[in-house]
N, C-alpha and C positions, 0 to 999 in steps of 0.2 A: 546478591541474586536468590531469588525464592527457588526453592529446591525442584520446587515444578516449573519454575520457569528452565533451570538450568537440562531438564530434561529435553526440552522441546527443540525445534530447529535452530535456537542461537547459541547452543552447544556443539551443533557439525559445522560451526565456521569453518572450521582446521578439516574437513575431512576431502582430501581430493580421491577417495576410492569410492565416494558414497552419491551417484546421483541424486538432484535436486529435483530437476525438472526433464521433462524427454517430451519432445514435438516430433513430427514426423521429420522435422530439418534438424535439430537442435538436440545435445544431450546435453547438461550444466550438471559440472557436480556444486555441493555445496561449497566448497572454498570458492571456484571459480564465482558463484552468484553472489558472495558476501564480499565478497572484493571488489565484486562491480557495484556494489549496493555501498559501500564505504564510500567510493570515489564518486558515484552518483550522488551520496548525500554531501560531501564537501563542496560538489559543485550549487547544490541546493541550499547551501551556509551563505554563501556567494549570490546566493540570489535573493537573500534578506530572509529564508523561511529558520524560524527559531523554534526552540522546544517550547510545546504546547501549541502552535498553530494548527488549526484545521485546515489541512488542506484537498480541496475538491480532486478528483481524477477524472478524466474524461477520454480512457484512453481503452482501445479494444483488448478484450482478454488474448494476452501474451504475455511472453517474457519481458516486457519491457512495465507492462501493471504488473507482477513480481518484483521485479528489481526496485519500481518507485517506491511500491510498496513497504519494501524491507530499507530501502532507504529514508522514507520520512520515520516508521519507527526507531534508526539509530540516531536519529537527530531527538527523537524524542516528540515526536509533533503527532497529529494522528491524524490518517489519511482516510479520506470520504470520498470512497470509489460512486459517481454515479452510474446509473443504468444507461448503457449507450444504446437501448431501443427507447426511451421516454423520449418523447414529443421534445421538439426545441422551447414550446412554452412553459413544461414541464420543469426541465431543466434550469431554463430562465428563473423560473419560480424559486427552486430552489436556490441558486444563486443569491438573489433578489433577498431575500428572507432571511440570511446570513450574514453573518460581517465576515464573509472569506474575502482574504487578501491576494490571494493566486487561486489559480487553475492550472492545471498540469493536463493538458491533451497530446493527442497525437493530431494531425493534419487533416484528417476528414471531418473532424468534431470542429473545425475553425471555422465554418459558415454560421456557428450559432450566433445569433443577431444581437442579442443582447448579454451582454460582460461586464456592462455596468463599472468599468476603470479598474477593474480586476488586473494585477497582473501574470498574462499569459506565458504559461512558459511551456514551450513546443520539444515534444519528445525529441522530435526529427532535428530539430536545430540546436537543441542544447549539447554542451561542452560538460562533460562531469570532471573535476578535480583530478588532478594529477595525485594529491596525496590520500592516502585513506583518514578517513578520523577513528576515535577512540568512540564503541558506539555507545549510545546510553539505554543499558540495561533495563528493562521495565518490570516496574515488579507485579504484583497479579493484579492489583488492584487499577493500576493505571490503565486508561482509554487506552483502546487497540484501532477500534474501528467506529465510523458512523454510518449505519446502512438505512437509504433512506427507504422506505414502505408506502405502499398507496395512500394509506392512513385510511380511518373510514369517514372522514369528509370529502374526500377524496382529493386532497392536499397533501402532497408527500409530507411525510414528518421522517425525522431523521432520530434512529434508534440507536445508540452507544453501547458497545460491547466492550469490557474490559478483557484483557488478557487469559484472565480465569477463564471466561465464558467461554472464549477461541477456546483455549485448552482443552476444558471441557469438551466440546464438540468434537475435536479431533479426538480423546480418548475415544470418548462414546463409539465414534465412527470406524476409528482400529478394531474397536473389539467387535463392532456388530459384523462389518469385514473380513476380521482375524485377519487382519491388514500388518505387520512389520517390519523393522528397519531392513531385512534381507529381502523384501518386496523388490520389486522392480516394474 
């Protein structure tokens, strides 16, 4: 594993003492988050999601989104989080213009009119595997996420970010905000 990757949150997977996510309702440690994500990955494998698959996500900004992204990374697949504020036509356009096999979503977005034969995985109905997987640890040059922008033509365009680009953004943000591991 690249030393820069080993210094990121992948290295915190055994930390029961360090909080990863805080909301007004819950607090989750890195240990609990990674174990839940690993079990979720096991369930995604059973659904047929494989390494290098691009997997669009139409999920509200919540803990399930974080869990799903980490689970997809653990498989070596690439999450494609879609902006939930896009119009149905814009989301349908993104889904139609690419060869996605799956869409992971929550029930509130199920009314999407055109899914063109995608295998829909509903978060609320999803059953994680009972066993954890051995995660695929990424290299710095691996694709980490595809983010769709509005594009200069008005049609959404996917921009691929590597793990190096994400890590650099996090490090720069931490430096600017003077954020450290001890902050909560």
